[in-house]
MDTraj code that builds the backbone (N, CA, C; nanometers):
import mdtraj as md
import numpy as np

residues = "UNK UNK UNK UNK UNK UNK UNK UNK UNK UNK UNK UNK UNK UNK UNK UNK UNK UNK UNK UNK UNK UNK UNK UNK UNK UNK UNK UNK UNK UNK UNK UNK UNK UNK UNK UNK UNK UNK UNK UNK UNK UNK UNK UNK UNK UNK UNK UNK UNK UNK UNK UNK UNK UNK UNK UNK UNK UNK UNK UNK UNK UNK UNK UNK UNK UNK UNK UNK UNK UNK UNK UNK UNK UNK UNK UNK UNK UNK UNK UNK UNK UNK UNK UNK UNK UNK UNK UNK UNK UNK UNK UNK UNK UNK UNK UNK UNK UNK UNK UNK UNK UNK UNK UNK UNK UNK UNK UNK UNK UNK UNK UNK UNK UNK UNK UNK UNK UNK UNK UNK UNK UNK UNK UNK UNK UNK UNK UNK UNK UNK".split()
xyz = np.array([
    [-8.6378, -3.4782, 10.8003],
    [-8.7117, -3.4757, 10.6753],
    [-8.6455, -3.5557, 10.5659],
    [-8.7606, -3.5554, 10.4531],
    [-8.6938, -3.6481, 10.3492],
    [-8.6758, -3.5815, 10.2452],
    [-8.5552, -3.6040, 10.2173],
    [-8.5211, -3.4752, 10.0536],
    [-8.6331, -3.5126, 9.9998],
    [-8.6694, -3.4000, 9.9264],
    [-8.7509, -3.3723, 9.8335],
    [-8.8060, -3.4896, 9.7243],
    [-8.6384, -3.5384, 9.7086],
    [-8.6467, -3.6260, 9.5668],
    [-8.6851, -3.7723, 9.6091],
    [-8.7413, -3.7645, 9.7568],
    [-8.7819, -3.9022, 9.7985],
    [-8.9210, -3.9055, 9.8091],
    [-8.9832, -3.7816, 9.8024],
    [-9.1437, -3.7621, 9.7880],
    [-9.2317, -3.8766, 9.7227],
    [-9.1486, -3.9191, 9.6074],
    [-9.2337, -4.0277, 9.5383],
    [-9.2540, -4.1660, 9.6459],
    [-9.1836, -4.1497, 9.7187],
    [-9.1855, -4.2772, 9.7939],
    [-9.2528, -4.2899, 9.9150],
    [-9.3048, -4.4045, 9.9209],
    [-9.3901, -4.4021, 10.0582],
    [-9.2570, -4.3564, 10.1995],
    [-9.2855, -4.3183, 10.2927],
    [-9.2330, -4.2626, 10.4349],
    [-9.2889, -4.2850, 10.5423],
    [-9.1911, -4.2472, 10.6508],
    [-9.2547, -4.2621, 10.7476],
    [-9.1342, -4.2164, 10.8940],
    [-9.1813, -4.1389, 10.9526],
    [-9.0607, -4.0616, 11.0297],
    [-8.9460, -4.1956, 11.1217],
    [-8.8656, -4.1017, 11.1688],
    [-8.7401, -4.2103, 11.2421],
    [-8.7860, -4.2426, 11.3781],
    [-8.7573, -4.3222, 11.4628],
    [-8.8089, -4.3639, 11.5915],
    [-8.6832, -4.3577, 11.6622],
    [-8.6794, -4.2964, 11.7970],
    [-8.5915, -4.3145, 11.8912],
    [-8.5229, -4.4537, 11.9235],
    [-8.3776, -4.4804, 11.9235],
    [-8.3565, -4.5999, 11.9521],
    [-8.3335, -4.7150, 11.7920],
    [-8.4245, -4.6695, 11.7308],
    [-8.4167, -4.7660, 11.5907],
    [-8.2787, -4.7554, 11.5070],
    [-8.2552, -4.8388, 11.4232],
    [-8.1638, -4.8462, 11.3190],
    [-8.1786, -4.8613, 11.2287],
    [-8.1130, -4.7776, 11.1332],
    [-8.1565, -4.7960, 10.9609],
    [-8.0046, -4.7883, 10.9071],
    [-8.0307, -4.8025, 10.7541],
    [-7.9143, -4.8206, 10.6880],
    [-7.9484, -4.7277, 10.5693],
    [-7.8432, -4.6542, 10.5305],
    [-7.8404, -4.5767, 10.3863],
    [-7.8427, -4.6830, 10.2729],
    [-7.9266, -4.6361, 10.1919],
    [-7.9810, -4.7024, 10.0602],
    [-7.9836, -4.6211, 9.9569],
    [-7.9808, -4.6403, 9.8367],
    [-7.9712, -4.5607, 9.6957],
    [-8.1000, -4.6100, 9.6529],
    [-8.2316, -4.5379, 9.6335],
    [-8.3403, -4.5341, 9.6058],
    [-8.3233, -4.5751, 9.4195],
    [-8.4278, -4.6089, 9.3747],
    [-8.4689, -4.6100, 9.2225],
    [-8.4232, -4.4810, 9.1539],
    [-8.4835, -4.3723, 9.2125],
    [-8.4228, -4.2317, 9.1822],
    [-8.3021, -4.2131, 9.1372],
    [-8.2320, -4.2905, 9.2379],
    [-8.0676, -4.2281, 9.2556],
    [-8.0285, -4.1922, 9.3851],
    [-8.1350, -4.1250, 9.4297],
    [-8.1424, -4.0331, 9.5734],
    [-8.0713, -4.1189, 9.6819],
    [-7.9790, -4.1367, 9.7852],
    [-7.9679, -4.1732, 9.9136],
    [-8.0322, -4.1268, 10.0352],
    [-8.1121, -4.2491, 10.0696],
    [-8.1804, -4.2138, 10.1951],
    [-8.1554, -4.3111, 10.2918],
    [-8.2233, -4.2952, 10.4275],
    [-8.2279, -4.4272, 10.5130],
    [-8.3677, -4.5030, 10.5012],
    [-8.2989, -4.6310, 10.5349],
    [-8.4488, -4.7287, 10.5178],
    [-8.4374, -4.8223, 10.6509],
    [-8.5450, -4.8715, 10.7150],
    [-8.5314, -4.9595, 10.7825],
    [-8.4643, -5.1198, 10.7224],
    [-8.4036, -5.2162, 10.7782],
    [-8.3321, -5.3229, 10.7429],
    [-8.4391, -5.3706, 10.6902],
    [-8.4475, -5.4750, 10.5670],
    [-8.5476, -5.5485, 10.5045],
    [-8.6661, -5.4734, 10.4779],
    [-8.6337, -5.3774, 10.4687],
    [-8.7743, -5.2576, 10.3981],
    [-8.7283, -5.1598, 10.3265],
    [-8.7101, -5.1959, 10.1957],
    [-8.6214, -5.0966, 10.0875],
    [-8.7195, -4.9818, 10.0240],
    [-8.8202, -5.0225, 10.0363],
    [-8.9684, -4.9239, 10.0115],
    [-8.9861, -4.8321, 10.0630],
    [-8.9434, -4.8213, 10.1897],
    [-9.0333, -4.7059, 10.3111],
    [-8.9111, -4.5931, 10.3259],
    [-8.9128, -4.4824, 10.2651],
    [-8.7911, -4.3722, 10.3007],
    [-8.8378, -4.3752, 10.4823],
    [-8.7321, -4.3605, 10.5267],
    [-8.6965, -4.2919, 10.6926],
    [-8.6739, -4.1826, 10.6859],
    [-8.7691, -4.0598, 10.7467],
    [-8.7235, -3.9413, 10.7386],
    [-8.6791, -3.8883, 10.8550],
    [-8.5775, -3.8237, 10.8842],
    [-8.5266, -3.7793, 10.9602],
    [-8.5692, -3.6316, 11.0144],
    [-8.5791, -3.5915, 11.1591],
    [-8.5665, -3.4709, 11.1844],
    [-8.4727, -3.3742, 11.2247],
    [-8.4757, -3.2308, 11.1377],
    [-8.3592, -3.1622, 11.1853],
    [-8.2952, -3.1728, 11.3379],
    [-8.1708, -3.1802, 11.3528],
    [-8.0890, -3.1855, 11.4644],
    [-8.1326, -3.3038, 11.5170],
    [-8.1598, -3.4427, 11.4774],
    [-8.1550, -3.5520, 11.5300],
    [-8.0337, -3.5866, 11.5529],
    [-7.9730, -3.6941, 11.6281],
    [-7.8410, -3.7363, 11.6486],
    [-7.8686, -3.8733, 11.6376],
    [-7.7428, -3.8883, 11.4876],
    [-7.7389, -4.0153, 11.4633],
    [-7.6199, -4.0814, 11.5097],
    [-7.5840, -4.2070, 11.5296],
    [-7.4669, -4.2747, 11.5678],
    [-7.4633, -4.3377, 11.4350],
    [-7.3364, -4.3006, 11.3665],
    [-7.3398, -4.3641, 11.2209],
    [-7.2066, -4.4745, 11.2219],
    [-7.2497, -4.5701, 11.1430],
    [-7.1146, -4.6800, 11.1720],
    [-7.1301, -4.7282, 10.9914],
    [-6.9975, -4.7733, 10.9741],
    [-6.9838, -4.8396, 10.8519],
    [-6.9518, -4.7202, 10.7515],
    [-6.8796, -4.6170, 10.7989],
    [-6.8401, -4.4987, 10.7210],
    [-6.7554, -4.5211, 10.6146],
    [-6.7494, -4.5156, 10.4624],
    [-6.6565, -4.5369, 10.4116],
    [-6.5442, -4.4819, 10.4420],
    [-6.4097, -4.5414, 10.3844],
    [-6.2465, -4.4868, 10.3935],
    [-6.2680, -4.3882, 10.3240],
    [-6.3242, -4.3656, 10.2001],
    [-6.3151, -4.2031, 10.1330],
    [-6.3675, -4.1353, 10.2141],
    [-6.4510, -4.1479, 10.2739],
    [-6.5480, -4.0188, 10.3622],
    [-6.4309, -3.9885, 10.4901],
    [-6.3852, -4.1117, 10.5302],
    [-6.3301, -4.1347, 10.6439],
    [-6.2103, -3.9952, 10.6307],
    [-6.1326, -4.0300, 10.5201],
    [-5.9879, -3.9399, 10.4859],
    [-6.0602, -3.8098, 10.4516],
    [-6.1218, -3.7860, 10.3673],
    [-6.1655, -3.6657, 10.3287],
    [-6.2214, -3.5706, 10.4449],
    [-6.3081, -3.6287, 10.5055],
    [-6.3642, -3.5257, 10.6273],
    [-6.3235, -3.5804, 10.7754],
    [-6.1685, -3.6463, 10.7446],
    [-6.1062, -3.6603, 10.8928],
    [-6.1924, -3.6950, 11.0118],
    [-6.2667, -3.7986, 10.9789],
    [-6.3713, -3.8784, 11.0810],
    [-6.3375, -4.0406, 11.0985],
    [-6.3890, -4.0669, 11.1623],
    [-6.3578, -4.2236, 11.1763],
    [-6.4888, -4.3171, 11.1386],
    [-6.4777, -4.4628, 11.1286],
    [-6.5527, -4.5363, 11.0886],
    [-6.7125, -4.5122, 11.1621],
    [-6.6844, -4.5213, 11.2815],
    [-6.7794, -4.4716, 11.3777],
    [-6.7896, -4.3426, 11.4401],
    [-6.9064, -4.2687, 11.3869],
    [-6.9252, -4.1394, 11.4605],
    [-7.0511, -4.0736, 11.5101],
    [-7.0567, -3.9892, 11.5896],
    [-7.1853, -3.9311, 11.6551],
    [-7.2004, -3.7991, 11.5466],
    [-7.3252, -3.7769, 11.4880],
    [-7.3499, -3.6675, 11.3936],
    [-7.5007, -3.6164, 11.4146],
    [-7.5210, -3.5328, 11.3624],
    [-7.6484, -3.4479, 11.3935],
    [-7.6895, -3.4336, 11.2086],
    [-7.8264, -3.4912, 11.2138],
    [-7.8883, -3.4434, 11.0994],
    [-7.8965, -3.3228, 11.0285],
    [-7.8739, -3.2375, 10.9477],
    [-7.9246, -3.1501, 10.8969],
    [-7.9587, -3.1478, 10.7472],
    [-7.9990, -3.0270, 10.6760],
    [-8.0345, -2.9934, 10.5586],
    [-7.9301, -2.8921, 10.5053],
    [-7.8820, -2.8946, 10.3958],
    [-7.7757, -2.7805, 10.3156],
    [-7.8634, -2.7000, 10.2322],
    [-7.8239, -2.6265, 10.1688],
    [-7.9053, -2.5548, 10.0728],
    [-7.8334, -2.6055, 9.9290],
    [-7.9167, -2.5940, 9.8376],
    [-7.8851, -2.6683, 9.7307],
    [-8.0130, -2.7011, 9.6203],
    [-7.9621, -2.7421, 9.4982],
    [-8.0906, -2.7631, 9.4001],
    [-8.1203, -2.8902, 9.4184],
    [-8.0342, -2.9678, 9.4616],
    [-8.0754, -3.0923, 9.4529],
    [-8.0871, -3.2058, 9.5627],
    [-7.9882, -3.2510, 9.6312],
    [-7.9908, -3.3144, 9.7566],
    [-7.9428, -3.2410, 9.8838],
    [-8.0307, -3.2234, 9.9422],
    [-7.9849, -3.1556, 10.0736],
    [-7.9835, -3.2281, 10.2054],
    [-8.0694, -3.3459, 10.2396],
    [-8.0377, -3.4276, 10.3374],
    [-7.8854, -3.4331, 10.3674],
    [-7.8439, -3.4165, 10.4952],
    [-7.6744, -3.4421, 10.5246],
    [-7.6633, -3.4505, 10.6844],
    [-7.5429, -3.4890, 10.7092],
    [-7.5102, -3.5250, 10.8263],
    [-7.3889, -3.4125, 10.8861],
    [-7.4089, -3.3569, 11.0115],
    [-7.2865, -3.2893, 11.0639],
    [-7.2261, -3.3749, 11.1299],
    [-7.0645, -3.3601, 11.1243],
    [-6.9762, -3.4588, 11.2040],
    [-6.9441, -3.3434, 11.3457],
    [-6.9071, -3.3804, 11.4664],
    [-6.8462, -3.3448, 11.5357],
    [-6.7365, -3.2281, 11.5295],
    [-6.6446, -3.2617, 11.4040],
    [-6.5698, -3.1997, 11.3721],
    [-6.6253, -3.0605, 11.3040],
    [-6.7419, -3.0342, 11.2899],
    [-6.7769, -2.9247, 11.1929],
    [-6.8181, -2.9551, 11.0288],
    [-6.7570, -3.0864, 10.9744],
    [-6.7948, -3.1215, 10.8605],
    [-6.9227, -3.1588, 10.8095],
    [-7.0016, -3.1094, 10.7066],
    [-7.1121, -3.1322, 10.6649],
    [-7.1020, -3.2545, 10.5464],
    [-7.1861, -3.3700, 10.5248],
    [-7.1545, -3.4321, 10.3900],
    [-7.3035, -3.4555, 10.3992],
    [-7.3429, -3.4882, 10.2752],
    [-7.4557, -3.5092, 10.2371],
    [-7.4849, -3.6385, 10.2346],
    [-7.6091, -3.7034, 10.2263],
    [-7.6325, -3.8337, 10.2443],
    [-7.5757, -3.9150, 10.0986],
    [-7.6192, -3.7999, 9.9832],
    [-7.5667, -3.8707, 9.8785],
    [-7.4163, -3.8915, 9.8430],
    [-7.3578, -3.7808, 9.9239],
    [-7.1876, -3.8279, 9.9255],
    [-7.1517, -3.9375, 10.0396],
    [-7.2264, -3.9540, 10.1311],
    [-7.2061, -4.0764, 10.2428],
    [-7.2061, -4.1887, 10.1725],
    [-7.3166, -4.1880, 10.0736],
    [-7.3546, -4.3295, 10.0041],
    [-7.4450, -4.4033, 10.0528],
    [-7.4603, -4.5593, 9.9973],
    [-7.5578, -4.6571, 10.0866],
    [-7.4362, -4.7166, 10.1412],
    [-7.4924, -4.8373, 10.2182],
    [-7.4594, -4.9168, 10.3456],
    [-7.4071, -4.8665, 10.4960],
    [-7.4097, -4.7245, 10.5070],
    [-7.3815, -4.6852, 10.6257],
    [-7.4860, -4.6950, 10.7174],
    [-7.4655, -4.7326, 10.8457],
    [-7.5963, -4.8017, 10.9394],
    [-7.5808, -4.6727, 11.0384],
    [-7.7069, -4.6223, 11.0667],
    [-7.7379, -4.5055, 11.1606],
    [-7.8425, -4.5296, 11.2384],
    [-7.8323, -4.5356, 11.3630],
    [-7.8705, -4.5410, 11.4963],
    [-7.9190, -4.4144, 11.5328],
    [-8.0648, -4.4100, 11.5774],
    [-8.1117, -4.2877, 11.6201],
    [-8.0885, -4.2738, 11.7721],
    [-8.0125, -4.1732, 11.8075],
    [-7.9922, -4.1654, 11.9582],
    [-8.0519, -4.0251, 12.0311],
    [-8.1524, -3.9110, 11.9288],
    [-8.2195, -3.8249, 12.0048],
    [-8.3176, -3.7701, 11.9103],
    [-8.4390, -3.7517, 11.9406],
    [-8.5195, -3.6981, 11.8541],
    [-8.5641, -3.5593, 11.8739],
    [-8.5652, -3.4749, 11.7969],
    [-8.5868, -3.3295, 11.8473],
    [-8.7717, -3.3354, 11.8426],
    [-8.8197, -3.3968, 11.7720],
    [-8.9732, -3.4060, 11.7918],
    [-9.0371, -3.4625, 11.9174],
    [-8.9556, -3.5193, 12.0010],
    [-9.0248, -3.5614, 12.1350],
    [-8.9413, -3.5011, 12.2427],
    [-8.8705, -3.3769, 12.2208],
    [-8.8419, -3.3174, 12.3387],
    [-8.9594, -3.1874, 12.3215],
    [-8.9918, -3.1446, 12.4804],
    [-9.0963, -3.0650, 12.5190],
    [-9.0308, -2.9348, 12.4474],
    [-9.1271, -2.8537, 12.3716],
    [-9.0797, -2.7189, 12.3503],
    [-9.1133, -2.6182, 12.4573],
    [-8.9929, -2.5483, 12.5127],
    [-8.9969, -2.4557, 12.6238],
    [-8.9538, -2.3012, 12.5544],
    [-9.0263, -2.1982, 12.5972],
    [-9.0126, -2.0965, 12.5270],
    [-8.9899, -2.0050, 12.6500],
    [-8.9113, -1.8562, 12.6227],
    [-8.8788, -1.7987, 12.7199],
    [-9.0144, -1.7271, 12.8118],
    [-9.0011, -1.6839, 12.9177],
    [-9.0710, -1.6388, 12.9715],
    [-9.1586, -1.5374, 12.9047],
    [-9.0946, -1.4161, 12.8741],
    [-9.1673, -1.3266, 12.7680],
    [-9.2222, -1.3913, 12.6759],
    [-9.1758, -1.4535, 12.6135],
    [-9.2458, -1.5335, 12.4395],
    [-9.3767, -1.6012, 12.5200],
    [-9.3918, -1.7032, 12.6327],
    [-9.4580, -1.7849, 12.6918],
    [-9.5910, -1.6774, 12.7391],
    [-9.5482, -1.5848, 12.7922],
    [-9.6521, -1.4334, 12.8338],
    [-9.7350, -1.4120, 12.7189],
    [-9.6735, -1.3390, 12.5730],
    [-9.7158, -1.2944, 12.4417],
    [-9.8210, -1.4140, 12.4173],
    [-9.7413, -1.5367, 12.3949],
    [-9.8578, -1.6247, 12.3416],
    [-9.9884, -1.6355, 12.4286],
    [-9.9791, -1.6614, 12.5598],
    [-10.0951, -1.6615, 12.6292],
    [-10.1749, -1.5384, 12.6030],
    [-10.1233, -1.4203, 12.6096],
    [-10.1952, -1.2927, 12.5740],
    [-10.2817, -1.3062, 12.4556],
    [-10.2030, -1.3629, 12.3526],
    [-10.2725, -1.3565, 12.2105],
    [-10.3989, -1.4459, 12.2427],
    [-10.3569, -1.5560, 12.3236],
    [-10.5002, -1.6534, 12.2995],
    [-10.6099, -1.5909, 12.3875],
    [-10.5953, -1.5042, 12.4550],
    [-10.6901, -1.4656, 12.5321],
    [-10.8105, -1.3781, 12.4757],
])
top = md.Topology()
chain = top.add_chain()
for i, resn in enumerate(residues, 1):
    res = top.add_residue(resn, chain, resSeq=i)
    for name in ("N", "CA", "C"):
        top.add_atom(name, md.element.get_by_symbol(name[0]), res)
traj = md.Trajectory(xyz[None], top)
């Protein structure tokens, strides 16, 4: 998802295997862009796995993480910036706090996984379609 404060910018969904970089948009919001194209916001799906590198020493110290970490994209409740990443140690950091210049490689995308329902839910959905 793209933070609602990025809705005024052109955007596209993230793709498996691509690399992006965190960028501060003219609105002041931090989001991901493709290298060489800072005008298009890259929207991540919740639960998307991202390999981050170039994490600032400030975040490393305060979140007890290293320069390179496997994270999960998520959103937090709040009135302003909601896009965030969850580190394997459970710490959640907003993209705003992560700051510009962090490289993110998409490892997995929730969108590409087939949806599988438990057997009872499948039967209920099939009955509803009849």
